[in-house]
N, CA, C and O atoms as CSV, one atom per row, in Angstrom:
chain,resi,resn,atom,element,x,y,z
A,1,MET,N,N,-15.542,20.121,-7.691
A,1,MET,CA,C,-15.601,18.813,-7.054
A,1,MET,C,C,-14.274,18.552,-6.349
A,1,MET,O,O,-13.207,18.838,-6.892
A,2,MET,N,N,-14.347,18.019,-5.165
A,2,MET,CA,C,-13.156,17.703,-4.399
A,2,MET,C,C,-13.023,16.189,-4.313
A,2,MET,O,O,-14.013,15.485,-4.111
A,3,ARG,N,N,-11.794,15.684,-4.468
A,3,ARG,CA,C,-11.571,14.242,-4.354
A,3,ARG,C,C,-10.299,13.979,-3.578
A,3,ARG,O,O,-9.382,14.800,-3.566
A,4,LEU,N,N,-10.249,12.841,-2.938
A,4,LEU,CA,C,-9.066,12.402,-2.213
A,4,LEU,C,C,-8.128,11.739,-3.211
A,4,LEU,O,O,-8.491,10.737,-3.828
A,5,ASP,N,N,-6.922,12.287,-3.379
A,5,ASP,CA,C,-6.009,11.664,-4.328
A,5,ASP,C,C,-4.578,11.539,-3.807
A,5,ASP,O,O,-3.681,11.135,-4.547
A,6,ARG,N,N,-4.363,11.882,-2.544
A,6,ARG,CA,C,-3.044,11.715,-1.942
A,6,ARG,C,C,-3.197,11.279,-0.489
A,6,ARG,O,O,-4.074,11.752,0.234
A,7,ILE,N,N,-2.320,10.367,-0.084
A,7,ILE,CA,C,-2.282,9.900,1.304
A,7,ILE,C,C,-0.847,10.059,1.775
A,7,ILE,O,O,0.078,9.541,1.150
A,8,LEU,N,N,-0.662,10.772,2.873
A,8,LEU,CA,C,0.672,10.987,3.413
A,8,LEU,C,C,0.962,9.931,4.478
A,8,LEU,O,O,0.189,9.748,5.418
A,9,LEU,N,N,2.088,9.242,4.312
A,9,LEU,CA,C,2.531,8.258,5.297
A,9,LEU,C,C,3.819,8.754,5.942
A,9,LEU,O,O,4.768,9.114,5.245
A,10,TYR,N,N,3.852,8.773,7.266
A,10,TYR,CA,C,5.082,9.078,7.982
A,10,TYR,C,C,5.823,7.768,8.157
A,10,TYR,O,O,5.278,6.808,8.702
A,11,VAL,N,N,7.071,7.724,7.694
A,11,VAL,CA,C,7.834,6.468,7.681
A,11,VAL,C,C,9.217,6.673,8.279
A,11,VAL,O,O,9.722,7.795,8.325
A,12,ARG,N,N,9.815,5.605,8.729
A,12,ARG,CA,C,11.164,5.665,9.309
A,12,ARG,C,C,12.239,5.718,8.221
A,12,ARG,O,O,13.190,6.493,8.327
A,13,ASP,N,N,12.094,4.906,7.184
A,13,ASP,CA,C,13.101,4.794,6.129
A,13,ASP,C,C,12.397,4.977,4.780
A,13,ASP,O,O,11.774,4.049,4.266
A,14,ILE,N,N,12.504,6.175,4.220
A,14,ILE,CA,C,11.792,6.496,2.984
A,14,ILE,C,C,12.202,5.561,1.852
A,14,ILE,O,O,11.341,5.063,1.128
A,15,ASP,N,N,13.498,5.314,1.685
A,15,ASP,CA,C,13.955,4.464,0.580
A,15,ASP,C,C,13.409,3.043,0.699
A,15,ASP,O,O,12.968,2.462,-0.293
A,16,ARG,N,N,13.437,2.488,1.896
A,16,ARG,CA,C,12.937,1.124,2.106
A,16,ARG,C,C,11.437,1.049,1.828
A,16,ARG,O,O,10.972,0.122,1.165
A,17,THR,N,N,10.682,2.024,2.336
A,17,THR,CA,C,9.236,2.016,2.135
A,17,THR,C,C,8.887,2.271,0.668
A,17,THR,O,O,7.980,1.631,0.136
A,18,ALA,N,N,9.584,3.184,0.011
A,18,ALA,CA,C,9.351,3.431,-1.413
A,18,ALA,C,C,9.622,2.163,-2.215
A,18,ALA,O,O,8.831,1.802,-3.086
A,19,SER,N,N,10.718,1.493,-1.933
A,19,SER,CA,C,11.052,0.245,-2.639
A,19,SER,C,C,9.971,-0.804,-2.446
A,19,SER,O,O,9.657,-1.548,-3.375
A,20,PHE,N,N,9.399,-0.872,-1.249
A,20,PHE,CA,C,8.330,-1.822,-0.946
A,20,PHE,C,C,7.132,-1.597,-1.871
A,20,PHE,O,O,6.647,-2.543,-2.493
A,21,TYR,N,N,6.651,-0.358,-1.967
A,21,TYR,CA,C,5.469,-0.063,-2.781
A,21,TYR,C,C,5.779,-0.121,-4.283
A,21,TYR,O,O,4.902,-0.459,-5.078
A,22,VAL,N,N,7.000,0.199,-4.673
A,22,VAL,CA,C,7.398,0.099,-6.081
A,22,VAL,C,C,7.444,-1.370,-6.496
A,22,VAL,O,O,6.884,-1.739,-7.528
A,23,SER,N,N,8.108,-2.210,-5.699
A,23,SER,CA,C,8.288,-3.607,-6.106
A,23,SER,C,C,7.033,-4.452,-5.944
A,23,SER,O,O,6.793,-5.337,-6.765
A,24,HIS,N,N,6.225,-4.211,-4.917
A,24,HIS,CA,C,5.068,-5.079,-4.672
A,24,HIS,C,C,3.764,-4.573,-5.294
A,24,HIS,O,O,2.860,-5.367,-5.554
A,25,PHE,N,N,3.655,-3.265,-5.534
A,25,PHE,CA,C,2.399,-2.722,-6.041
A,25,PHE,C,C,2.558,-1.897,-7.315
A,25,PHE,O,O,1.585,-1.305,-7.783
A,26,GLY,N,N,3.761,-1.844,-7.885
A,26,GLY,CA,C,3.973,-1.210,-9.179
A,26,GLY,C,C,3.976,0.305,-9.191
A,26,GLY,O,O,3.884,0.905,-10.262
A,27,PHE,N,N,4.079,0.945,-8.032
A,27,PHE,CA,C,4.143,2.402,-7.991
A,27,PHE,C,C,5.437,2.880,-8.647
A,27,PHE,O,O,6.426,2.148,-8.684
A,28,SER,N,N,5.427,4.104,-9.162
A,28,SER,CA,C,6.672,4.724,-9.610
A,28,SER,C,C,7.006,5.842,-8.625
A,28,SER,O,O,6.119,6.497,-8.077
A,29,MET,N,N,8.295,6.041,-8.417
A,29,MET,CA,C,8.755,6.990,-7.407
A,29,MET,C,C,9.142,8.305,-8.079
A,29,MET,O,O,9.847,8.320,-9.087
A,30,HIS,N,N,8.665,9.410,-7.499
A,30,HIS,CA,C,8.990,10.742,-7.998
A,30,HIS,C,C,9.533,11.577,-6.839
A,30,HIS,O,O,8.897,11.700,-5.792
A,31,GLN,N,N,10.717,12.146,-7.048
A,31,GLN,CA,C,11.330,13.000,-6.044
A,31,GLN,C,C,11.775,14.298,-6.702
A,31,GLN,O,O,12.289,14.303,-7.820
A,32,ILE,N,N,11.570,15.377,-5.996
A,32,ILE,CA,C,12.053,16.674,-6.441
A,32,ILE,C,C,13.231,17.027,-5.538
A,32,ILE,O,O,13.092,17.005,-4.315
A,33,PRO,N,N,14.395,17.353,-6.121
A,33,PRO,CA,C,15.558,17.684,-5.284
A,33,PRO,C,C,15.216,18.756,-4.250
A,33,PRO,O,O,14.646,19.797,-4.577
A,34,GLY,N,N,15.569,18.482,-3.017
A,34,GLY,CA,C,15.326,19.417,-1.925
A,34,GLY,C,C,13.971,19.270,-1.259
A,34,GLY,O,O,13.745,19.846,-0.195
A,35,ASP,N,N,13.056,18.504,-1.867
A,35,ASP,CA,C,11.731,18.300,-1.277
A,35,ASP,C,C,11.829,17.197,-0.231
A,35,ASP,O,O,12.512,16.196,-0.447
A,36,ARG,N,N,11.159,17.372,0.888
A,36,ARG,CA,C,11.179,16.371,1.966
A,36,ARG,C,C,10.220,15.220,1.705
A,36,ARG,O,O,10.252,14.220,2.423
A,37,ILE,N,N,9.374,15.338,0.700
A,37,ILE,CA,C,8.374,14.305,0.420
A,37,ILE,C,C,8.751,13.537,-0.837
A,37,ILE,O,O,9.100,14.127,-1.860
A,38,THR,N,N,8.678,12.224,-0.750
A,38,THR,CA,C,8.818,11.350,-1.916
A,38,THR,C,C,7.413,10.929,-2.309
A,38,THR,O,O,6.661,10.422,-1.477
A,39,GLU,N,N,7.057,11.133,-3.558
A,39,GLU,CA,C,5.713,10.822,-4.016
A,39,GLU,C,C,5.737,9.530,-4.820
A,39,GLU,O,O,6.582,9.341,-5.695
A,40,LEU,N,N,4.795,8.642,-4.507
A,40,LEU,CA,C,4.653,7.371,-5.212
A,40,LEU,C,C,3.363,7.412,-6.020
A,40,LEU,O,O,2.286,7.666,-5.482
A,41,VAL,N,N,3.490,7.158,-7.321
A,41,VAL,CA,C,2.363,7.252,-8.237
A,41,VAL,C,C,1.925,5.838,-8.625
A,41,VAL,O,O,2.740,5.045,-9.096
A,42,PRO,N,N,0.628,5.514,-8.427
A,42,PRO,CA,C,0.155,4.174,-8.762
A,42,PRO,C,C,0.129,3.964,-10.275
A,42,PRO,O,O,-0.026,4.921,-11.033
A,43,PRO,N,N,0.280,2.716,-10.715
A,43,PRO,CA,C,0.384,2.451,-12.149
A,43,PRO,C,C,-0.892,2.724,-12.938
A,43,PRO,O,O,-0.808,3.076,-14.114
A,44,ASP,N,N,-2.046,2.576,-12.347
A,44,ASP,CA,C,-3.311,2.699,-13.076
A,44,ASP,C,C,-4.220,3.779,-12.522
A,44,ASP,O,O,-5.442,3.645,-12.581
A,45,GLY,N,N,-3.654,4.839,-11.990
A,45,GLY,CA,C,-4.456,5.900,-11.393
A,45,GLY,C,C,-4.779,5.582,-9.943
A,45,GLY,O,O,-4.358,4.553,-9.414
A,46,GLY,N,N,-5.506,6.445,-9.326
A,46,GLY,CA,C,-5.847,6.274,-7.919
A,46,GLY,C,C,-4.996,7.179,-7.049
A,46,GLY,O,O,-4.262,8.033,-7.548
A,47,ALA,N,N,-5.101,6.986,-5.763
A,47,ALA,CA,C,-4.421,7.854,-4.799
A,47,ALA,C,C,-2.909,7.659,-4.823
A,47,ALA,O,O,-2.403,6.538,-4.877
A,48,ARG,N,N,-2.217,8.775,-4.781
A,48,ARG,CA,C,-0.759,8.750,-4.670
A,48,ARG,C,C,-0.389,8.628,-3.194
A,48,ARG,O,O,-1.110,9.114,-2.322
A,49,LEU,N,N,0.734,7.979,-2.926
A,49,LEU,CA,C,1.269,7.912,-1.571
A,49,LEU,C,C,2.405,8.915,-1.461
A,49,LEU,O,O,3.306,8.942,-2.299
A,50,MET,N,N,2.355,9.735,-0.426
A,50,MET,CA,C,3.414,10.697,-0.176
A,50,MET,C,C,4.137,10.232,1.089
A,50,MET,O,O,3.530,10.094,2.150
A,51,LEU,N,N,5.439,9.995,0.958
A,51,LEU,CA,C,6.232,9.514,2.080
A,51,LEU,C,C,6.996,10.665,2.693
A,51,LEU,O,O,7.673,11.425,1.998
A,52,HIS,N,N,6.879,10.784,4.009
A,52,HIS,CA,C,7.543,11.854,4.755
A,52,HIS,C,C,8.271,11.197,5.918
A,52,HIS,O,O,7.726,10.300,6.562
A,53,LYS,N,N,9.476,11.626,6.189
A,53,LYS,CA,C,10.271,11.066,7.292
A,53,LYS,C,C,9.561,11.324,8.618
A,53,LYS,O,O,9.217,12.460,8.943
A,54,ALA,N,N,9.353,10.261,9.369
A,54,ALA,CA,C,8.717,10.380,10.688
A,54,ALA,C,C,9.709,10.951,11.697
A,54,ALA,O,O,10.902,10.649,11.648
A,55,GLY,N,N,9.210,11.771,12.604
A,55,GLY,CA,C,10.034,12.283,13.689
A,55,GLY,C,C,10.351,11.174,14.683
A,55,GLY,O,O,9.670,10.149,14.711
A,56,LYS,N,N,11.370,11.375,15.489
A,56,LYS,CA,C,11.796,10.342,16.445
A,56,LYS,C,C,10.689,9.924,17.410
A,56,LYS,O,O,10.583,8.746,17.749
A,57,ALA,N,N,9.884,10.849,17.846
A,57,ALA,CA,C,8.829,10.539,18.816
A,57,ALA,C,C,7.518,10.120,18.146
A,57,ALA,O,O,6.567,9.741,18.829
A,58,GLN,N,N,7.465,10.186,16.825
A,58,GLN,CA,C,6.227,9.900,16.110
A,58,GLN,C,C,6.007,8.397,15.971
A,58,GLN,O,O,6.912,7.658,15.584
A,59,LYS,N,N,4.797,7.960,16.292
A,59,LYS,CA,C,4.452,6.543,16.149
A,59,LYS,C,C,4.135,6.248,14.694
A,59,LYS,O,O,3.507,7.054,14.008
A,60,THR,N,N,4.572,5.089,14.230
A,60,THR,CA,C,4.209,4.648,12.882
A,60,THR,C,C,3.338,3.406,13.003
A,60,THR,O,O,3.269,2.779,14.060
A,61,GLY,N,N,2.677,3.063,11.906
A,61,GLY,CA,C,1.879,1.840,11.881
A,61,GLY,C,C,0.597,1.923,12.686
A,61,GLY,O,O,0.199,0.938,13.309
A,62,GLN,N,N,-0.052,3.062,12.689
A,62,GLN,CA,C,-1.313,3.194,13.407
A,62,GLN,C,C,-2.347,2.248,12.819
A,62,GLN,O,O,-2.444,2.112,11.599
A,63,SER,N,N,-3.109,1.601,13.668
A,63,SER,CA,C,-4.072,0.618,13.185
A,63,SER,C,C,-5.392,1.252,12.752
A,63,SER,O,O,-6.311,0.530,12.366
A,64,THR,N,N,-5.511,2.562,12.804
A,64,THR,CA,C,-6.762,3.202,12.410
A,64,THR,C,C,-6.834,3.489,10.914
A,64,THR,O,O,-7.858,3.964,10.423
A,65,VAL,N,N,-5.760,3.205,10.189
A,65,VAL,CA,C,-5.729,3.420,8.749
A,65,VAL,C,C,-5.262,2.136,8.075
A,65,VAL,O,O,-4.338,1.476,8.551
A,66,LYS,N,N,-5.904,1.789,6.967
A,66,LYS,CA,C,-5.486,0.633,6.182
A,66,LYS,C,C,-5.520,1.034,4.718
A,66,LYS,O,O,-6.519,1.573,4.240
A,67,LEU,N,N,-4.430,0.773,4.003
A,67,LEU,CA,C,-4.384,1.022,2.565
A,67,LEU,C,C,-4.918,-0.222,1.869
A,67,LEU,O,O,-4.441,-1.330,2.117
A,68,VAL,N,N,-5.909,-0.042,0.995
A,68,VAL,CA,C,-6.564,-1.168,0.330
A,68,VAL,C,C,-6.285,-1.095,-1.167
A,68,VAL,O,O,-6.549,-0.082,-1.813
A,69,PHE,N,N,-5.743,-2.191,-1.707
A,69,PHE,CA,C,-5.402,-2.288,-3.120
A,69,PHE,C,C,-6.341,-3.279,-3.792
A,69,PHE,O,O,-6.586,-4.363,-3.264
A,70,ASN,N,N,-6.862,-2.911,-4.950
A,70,ASN,CA,C,-7.786,-3.765,-5.693
A,70,ASN,C,C,-7.008,-4.718,-6.598
A,70,ASN,O,O,-6.158,-4.293,-7.381
A,71,VAL,N,N,-7.308,-6.002,-6.480
A,71,VAL,CA,C,-6.721,-7.026,-7.347
A,71,VAL,C,C,-7.839,-7.975,-7.758
A,71,VAL,O,O,-8.750,-8.239,-6.973
A,72,GLU,N,N,-7.776,-8.484,-8.973
A,72,GLU,CA,C,-8.852,-9.363,-9.431
A,72,GLU,C,C,-8.839,-10.709,-8.718
A,72,GLU,O,O,-9.891,-11.233,-8.352
A,73,THR,N,N,-7.647,-11.269,-8.520
A,73,THR,CA,C,-7.536,-12.588,-7.890
A,73,THR,C,C,-6.590,-12.489,-6.701
A,73,THR,O,O,-5.372,-12.432,-6.873
A,74,VAL,N,N,-7.144,-12.470,-5.513
A,74,VAL,CA,C,-6.364,-12.275,-4.295
A,74,VAL,C,C,-5.337,-13.394,-4.112
A,74,VAL,O,O,-4.171,-13.125,-3.824
A,75,GLU,N,N,-5.761,-14.632,-4.276
A,75,GLU,CA,C,-4.859,-15.775,-4.080
A,75,GLU,C,C,-3.643,-15.683,-5.005
A,75,GLU,O,O,-2.514,-15.899,-4.562
A,76,ASP,N,N,-3.859,-15.368,-6.274
A,76,ASP,CA,C,-2.751,-15.246,-7.228
A,76,ASP,C,C,-1.814,-14.113,-6.832
A,76,ASP,O,O,-0.593,-14.265,-6.878
A,77,PHE,N,N,-2.391,-12.968,-6.441
A,77,PHE,CA,C,-1.562,-11.834,-6.050
A,77,PHE,C,C,-0.710,-12.195,-4.832
A,77,PHE,O,O,0.484,-11.897,-4.801
A,78,CYS,N,N,-1.314,-12.833,-3.835
A,78,CYS,CA,C,-0.589,-13.194,-2.612
A,78,CYS,C,C,0.536,-14.188,-2.905
A,78,CYS,O,O,1.611,-14.105,-2.310
A,79,THR,N,N,0.290,-15.115,-3.811
A,79,THR,CA,C,1.321,-16.087,-4.194
A,79,THR,C,C,2.492,-15.380,-4.864
A,79,THR,O,O,3.648,-15.665,-4.550
A,80,SER,N,N,2.207,-14.464,-5.782
A,80,SER,CA,C,3.263,-13.705,-6.453
A,80,SER,C,C,4.019,-12.818,-5.467
A,80,SER,O,O,5.245,-12.721,-5.518
A,81,ALA,N,N,3.275,-12.173,-4.571
A,81,ALA,CA,C,3.903,-11.296,-3.577
A,81,ALA,C,C,4.841,-12.084,-2.666
A,81,ALA,O,O,5.927,-11.612,-2.328
A,82,LYS,N,N,4.421,-13.286,-2.272
A,82,LYS,CA,C,5.253,-14.112,-1.392
A,82,LYS,C,C,6.573,-14.472,-2.074
A,82,LYS,O,O,7.619,-14.512,-1.428
A,83,ALA,N,N,6.519,-14.733,-3.380
A,83,ALA,CA,C,7.747,-15.036,-4.127
A,83,ALA,C,C,8.691,-13.836,-4.153
A,83,ALA,O,O,9.898,-13.997,-4.335
A,84,GLU,N,N,8.140,-12.629,-3.971
A,84,GLU,CA,C,8.937,-11.401,-3.942
A,84,GLU,C,C,9.245,-10.935,-2.522
A,84,GLU,O,O,9.809,-9.857,-2.338
A,85,GLY,N,N,8.879,-11.735,-1.511
A,85,GLY,CA,C,9.230,-11.415,-0.128
A,85,GLY,C,C,8.152,-10.760,0.704
A,85,GLY,O,O,8.425,-10.351,1.833
A,86,LEU,N,N,6.936,-10.643,0.194
A,86,LEU,CA,C,5.842,-10.044,0.962
A,86,LEU,C,C,4.815,-11.123,1.281
A,86,LEU,O,O,4.159,-11.653,0.384
A,87,SER,N,N,4.683,-11.441,2.558
A,87,SER,CA,C,3.728,-12.468,2.981
A,87,SER,C,C,2.461,-11.838,3.526
A,87,SER,O,O,2.504,-10.977,4.405
A,88,PHE,N,N,1.333,-12.282,2.992
A,88,PHE,CA,C,0.024,-11.869,3.480
A,88,PHE,C,C,-0.502,-12.927,4.437
A,88,PHE,O,O,-0.062,-14.076,4.411
A,89,GLY,N,N,-1.442,-12.533,5.277
A,89,GLY,CA,C,-2.143,-13.477,6.128
A,89,GLY,C,C,-3.072,-14.320,5.269
A,89,GLY,O,O,-3.008,-14.271,4.041
A,90,PRO,N,N,-3.933,-15.092,5.918
A,90,PRO,CA,C,-4.840,-15.958,5.156
A,90,PRO,C,C,-5.786,-15.158,4.265
A,90,PRO,O,O,-6.131,-14.013,4.557
A,91,VAL,N,N,-6.189,-15.790,3.180
A,91,VAL,CA,C,-7.180,-15.190,2.290
A,91,VAL,C,C,-8.551,-15.456,2.896
A,91,VAL,O,O,-8.930,-16.602,3.134
A,92,HIS,N,N,-9.288,-14.371,3.142
A,92,HIS,CA,C,-10.623,-14.473,3.741
A,92,HIS,C,C,-11.688,-14.374,2.661
A,92,HIS,O,O,-11.552,-13.613,1.703
A,93,GLN,N,N,-12.746,-15.152,2.831
A,93,GLN,CA,C,-13.903,-15.103,1.937
A,93,GLN,C,C,-14.946,-14.182,2.566
A,93,GLN,O,O,-15.263,-14.311,3.749
A,94,ALA,N,N,-15.468,-13.270,1.783
A,94,ALA,CA,C,-16.524,-12.373,2.259
A,94,ALA,C,C,-17.717,-12.524,1.312
A,94,ALA,O,O,-17.796,-13.501,0.566
A,95,ASP,N,N,-18.616,-11.592,1.339
A,95,ASP,CA,C,-19.836,-11.670,0.523
A,95,ASP,C,C,-19.533,-11.519,-0.960
A,95,ASP,O,O,-19.752,-10.453,-1.534
A,96,GLY,N,N,-19.026,-12.587,-1.588
A,96,GLY,CA,C,-18.751,-12.586,-3.018
A,96,GLY,C,C,-17.385,-12.062,-3.402
A,96,GLY,O,O,-17.119,-11.890,-4.591
A,97,TYR,N,N,-16.511,-11.801,-2.453
A,97,TYR,CA,C,-15.161,-11.343,-2.753
A,97,TYR,C,C,-14.190,-11.911,-1.725
A,97,TYR,O,O,-14.599,-12.523,-0.738
A,98,GLU,N,N,-12.890,-11.698,-1.970
A,98,GLU,CA,C,-11.838,-12.169,-1.069
A,98,GLU,C,C,-10.962,-10.990,-0.652
A,98,GLU,O,O,-10.941,-9.949,-1.309
A,99,PHE,N,N,-10.236,-11.178,0.460
A,99,PHE,CA,C,-9.258,-10.185,0.878
A,99,PHE,C,C,-8.196,-10.851,1.737
A,99,PHE,O,O,-8.416,-11.920,2.306
A,100,ALA,N,N,-7.038,-10.201,1.822
A,100,ALA,CA,C,-5.938,-10.660,2.673
A,100,ALA,C,C,-5.197,-9.428,3.179
A,100,ALA,O,O,-5.196,-8.382,2.529
A,101,ASN,N,N,-4.568,-9.561,4.344
A,101,ASN,CA,C,-3.923,-8.434,5.007
A,101,ASN,C,C,-2.435,-8.666,5.222
A,101,ASN,O,O,-1.975,-9.802,5.335
A,102,ALA,N,N,-1.685,-7.556,5.277
A,102,ALA,CA,C,-0.255,-7.585,5.561
A,102,ALA,C,C,0.134,-6.231,6.157
A,102,ALA,O,O,-0.725,-5.391,6.422
A,103,LYS,N,N,1.417,-6.033,6.363
A,103,LYS,CA,C,1.949,-4.760,6.878
A,103,LYS,C,C,3.083,-4.307,5.969
A,103,LYS,O,O,3.794,-5.130,5.393
A,104,ASP,N,N,3.247,-2.987,5.844
A,104,ASP,CA,C,4.402,-2.470,5.115
A,104,ASP,C,C,5.591,-2.391,6.074
A,104,ASP,O,O,5.441,-2.720,7.251
A,105,PRO,N,N,6.773,-1.964,5.604
A,105,PRO,CA,C,7.953,-1.955,6.478
A,105,PRO,C,C,7.808,-1.092,7.739
A,105,PRO,O,O,8.536,-1.306,8.707
A,106,ASP,N,N,6.890,-0.129,7.747
A,106,ASP,CA,C,6.686,0.722,8.915
A,106,ASP,C,C,5.505,0.290,9.768
A,106,ASP,O,O,5.107,1.002,10.690
A,107,GLY,N,N,4.938,-0.883,9.464
A,107,GLY,CA,C,3.831,-1.400,10.253
A,107,GLY,C,C,2.469,-0.876,9.846
A,107,GLY,O,O,1.483,-1.133,10.537
A,108,ASN,N,N,2.386,-0.142,8.736
A,108,ASN,CA,C,1.085,0.319,8.250
A,108,ASN,C,C,0.307,-0.861,7.693
A,108,ASN,O,O,0.863,-1.688,6.969
A,109,SER,N,N,-0.971,-0.945,8.023
A,109,SER,CA,C,-1.815,-2.034,7.546
A,109,SER,C,C,-2.129,-1.861,6.079
A,109,SER,O,O,-2.476,-0.769,5.631
A,110,ILE,N,N,-2.006,-2.954,5.324
A,110,ILE,CA,C,-2.373,-2.965,3.920
A,110,ILE,C,C,-3.267,-4.172,3.660
A,110,ILE,O,O,-3.216,-5.169,4.380
A,111,GLN,N,N,-4.080,-4.062,2.625
A,111,GLN,CA,C,-4.990,-5.146,2.261
A,111,GLN,C,C,-5.078,-5.222,0.748
A,111,GLN,O,O,-5.023,-4.204,0.058
A,112,VAL,N,N,-5.215,-6.438,0.241
A,112,VAL,CA,C,-5.583,-6.628,-1.159
A,112,VAL,C,C,-6.978,-7.232,-1.151
A,112,VAL,O,O,-7.293,-8.101,-0.338
A,113,THR,N,N,-7.820,-6.747,-2.085
A,113,THR,CA,C,-9.206,-7.194,-2.111
A,113,THR,C,C,-9.717,-7.318,-3.540
A,113,THR,O,O,-9.308,-6.569,-4.428
A,114,SER,N,N,-10.601,-8.259,-3.743
A,114,SER,CA,C,-11.261,-8.394,-5.037
A,114,SER,C,C,-12.666,-7.767,-4.999
A,114,SER,O,O,-13.446,-7.934,-5.936
A,115,ARG,N,N,-12.977,-7.058,-3.933
A,115,ARG,CA,C,-14.313,-6.470,-3.762
A,115,ARG,C,C,-14.804,-5.650,-4.959
A,115,ARG,O,O,-15.960,-5.813,-5.349
A,116,PRO,N,N,-13.979,-4.768,-5.567
A,116,PRO,CA,C,-14.482,-3.990,-6.700
A,116,PRO,C,C,-14.863,-4.845,-7.913
A,116,PRO,O,O,-15.598,-4.395,-8.792
A,117,PHE,N,N,-14.362,-6.062,-7.950
A,117,PHE,CA,C,-14.643,-6.958,-9.072
A,117,PHE,C,C,-15.799,-7.911,-8.758
A,117,PHE,O,O,-16.109,-8.806,-9.543
A,118,ASN,N,N,-16.429,-7.706,-7.603
A,118,ASN,CA,C,-17.553,-8.533,-7.151
A,118,ASN,C,C,-18.692,-8.436,-8.168
A,118,ASN,O,O,-19.132,-7.340,-8.514
A,119,LYS,N,N,-19.150,-9.557,-8.628
A,119,LYS,CA,C,-20.202,-9.579,-9.645
A,119,LYS,C,C,-21.600,-9.520,-9.044
A,119,LYS,O,O,-22.589,-9.437,-9.772
A,120,ILE,N,N,-21.683,-9.563,-7.729
A,120,ILE,CA,C,-23.008,-9.579,-7.059
A,120,ILE,C,C,-23.559,-8.180,-6.971
A,120,ILE,O,O,-24.655,-7.980,-6.447
C-alpha cells in the first residue's frame, strides 16, 4: 500500500518557516547535520512537512496547493493563533463544518477546518 506522508515546501527562510509551523501547529523540528532538508513532524501523526531552501528564481506561495489542518473548533483555534501572531481570514460556514484561511511566511496557503469532525 502506498500513502502520502510527506510534503516538500520550498521556502526562503527555513528557520522562520520551521518556527511558524512549530509554534502555531505543534510540529517538532528534526534536522540531520549536513542534510539540506529540515523535517517537521506533526504532533498527532499525519503528513510531515519537509522544508527545502528555495532557489533565487523559484517562486514560492503557489496558489495551487493548500495545507489543511484539522481542528475541532475553528473559531477557538483562530483566536488562539491570533494571540500568537497568526491572523486568519473570516471563519466560513460550510455544510456542517467551518474553515478559515491564512498564509505561512512564504505565502503558502493554509487552512484550518472542522470538516473531519462533521457529524453529518
